[in-house]
C-alpha positions in Angstrom: 0.0 0.0 0.0 2.8 2.4 0.9 4.4 1.7 -2.5 1.2 2.8 -4.3 1.0 6.1 -2.3 4.6 6.9 -3.0 4.3 6.4 -6.7 1.1 8.4 -6.8 2.6 11.3 -5.0 5.3 11.5 -7.7 2.6 11.9 -10.3 1.1 15.0 -8.9 2.1 18.3 -10.7 1.2 21.9 -9.9 -2.0 23.2 -11.5 -1.6 25.7 -14.3 -0.9 29.4 -13.6 -4.3 30.0 -15.1 -6.1 28.9 -12.0 -7.0 32.4 -10.9 -9.2 31.5 -8.0 -6.5 29.5 -6.3 -3.9 32.3 -6.9 -6.4 34.9 -5.6 -6.9 32.8 -2.4 -3.2 32.5 -1.8 -2.6 36.2 -2.5 -5.5 37.2 -0.2 -4.1 35.0 2.6 -0.6 36.4 2.2 -1.7 40.0 2.0 -4.1 39.5 5.0 -1.3 37.9 7.0 1.0 40.8 6.1 -1.7 43.4 6.9 -2.4 41.6 10.2 1.3 41.6 11.2 1.6 45.3 10.3 -1.5 46.1 12.3 -0.2 44.3 15.4 3.1 46.1 15.1 1.3 49.4 14.8 -0.8 48.6 17.9 2.3 47.6 19.9 4.0 50.9 18.9 1.0 52.9 20.0 0.7 50.9 23.3 4.5 51.4 23.9 4.1 55.2 23.5 1.1 55.2 25.8 2.8 53.1 28.4 5.9 55.3 28.4 3.7 58.3 29.1 1.9 56.3 31.8 5.3 55.5 33.4 6.1 59.2 33.4 2.8 60.0 35.2 3.5 57.3 37.7 7.0 58.6 38.3 5.7 62.2 38.8 3.1 60.9 41.2 5.7 59.0 43.2 8.0 62.0 43.3 5.1 64.1 44.6 4.4 61.6 47.3 8.1 61.5 48.3 8.2 65.3 48.5 5.0 65.4 50.5 6.6 63.0 52.9 9.6 65.3 53.4 12.0 63.4 51.2 14.1 64.9 48.4 13.8 62.7 45.3 16.4 63.6 42.7 15.5 61.9 39.3 13.4 59.1 37.8 14.7 56.7 35.1 12.9 54.3 32.9 14.0 50.9 31.5 11.8 49.5 28.7 11.7 45.7 28.5 8.9 45.5 26.0 5.8 47.4 24.9 4.1 46.4 28.2 6.9 45.8 30.7 8.9 48.6 32.4 11.2 49.4 35.3 11.0 52.8 37.0 13.9 53.8 39.3 13.7 56.9 41.4 16.8 58.2 43.0 16.9 59.8 46.5 19.8 61.1 48.6 21.4 58.4 50.7 20.5 60.3 53.9 16.8 60.1 53.0 17.1 56.4 52.1 18.6 55.6 55.5 15.9 57.2 57.5 13.6 54.9 59.4 10.6 56.8 58.0 11.6 55.9 54.5 10.5 52.3 55.1 6.9 53.5 55.0 7.5 54.4 51.3 7.8 50.8 50.2 4.1 50.1 51.1 3.1 53.2 49.1 5.3 52.1 46.2 3.8 48.6 46.2 0.3 50.2 46.2 1.2 52.4 43.3 2.5 49.4 41.3 -0.6 47.3 42.1 -3.0 50.0 41.0 -1.1 50.8 37.9 -0.6 47.4 36.5 -3.0 45.8 34.1 -3.1 43.3 31.2 -1.1 45.6 28.9 1.1 47.4 31.5 3.5 46.0 34.2 5.9 48.3 36.0 8.4 47.5 38.7 9.4 50.5 40.8 12.6 50.7 42.7 14.4 53.3 44.8 18.1 53.9 44.4 20.1 55.9 47.0 22.7 58.3 45.7 26.0 59.6 47.1 29.2 61.0 45.7 29.9 57.8 43.8 26.6 57.8 41.8 27.1 57.9 38.1 24.3 58.4 35.6 26.3 56.6 32.9 26.2 53.4 34.9 22.4 53.8 35.2 22.2 54.2 31.4 24.4 51.2 30.8 22.1 49.1 33.0 19.3 49.8 30.5 17.7 52.9 32.1 17.9 54.8 28.8 15.1 57.4 29.6 15.2 60.1 32.3 12.1 62.0 33.4 12.2 65.6 32.2 12.0 68.1 35.0 
C-alpha cells in the first residue's frame, strides 16, 4: 500500500498558472497575513508610547508623594523591556534612604504598582540611593535609557 501512495505522490504536478481562483486565495491569505502583522506592530508601537507616558505619570506621582513625605527625590529613570513591561527607578539622597521613616514608602510604592498594572502594562518601581559615587552613565548602561524631564 505504501508503495502505491509513494508512486502516486510523484505523479502530482502543480496546477496551471491560469487557476486564478487559487492564486487569488493565496494572495489574499498572504496579504491578509502581512496586513495583520503590520496592524499588530502598529498597535504595539501605540501601546508602547502610551505606556511610556503612563510610566512618566506614575513617576511624577511617586516624586510628589516622596516630596509630600519630606524626602528629596532627585530623578526618575525608565528601563523598557517591551511594549508592556517597564522598570521605574527613582533616586533619592542616601541620607533620605537611610531614615527609618523611609520604610513606609515601600508600602506606598507597592500600592502604586498594584493600582497601575493591568493586562497591557506592568511596572516595577525601585528606589536607588545616591551619594558622591553615583554615576548616571552606569544607570544608562544598566538599561535605564530614559530620564524623566523636570
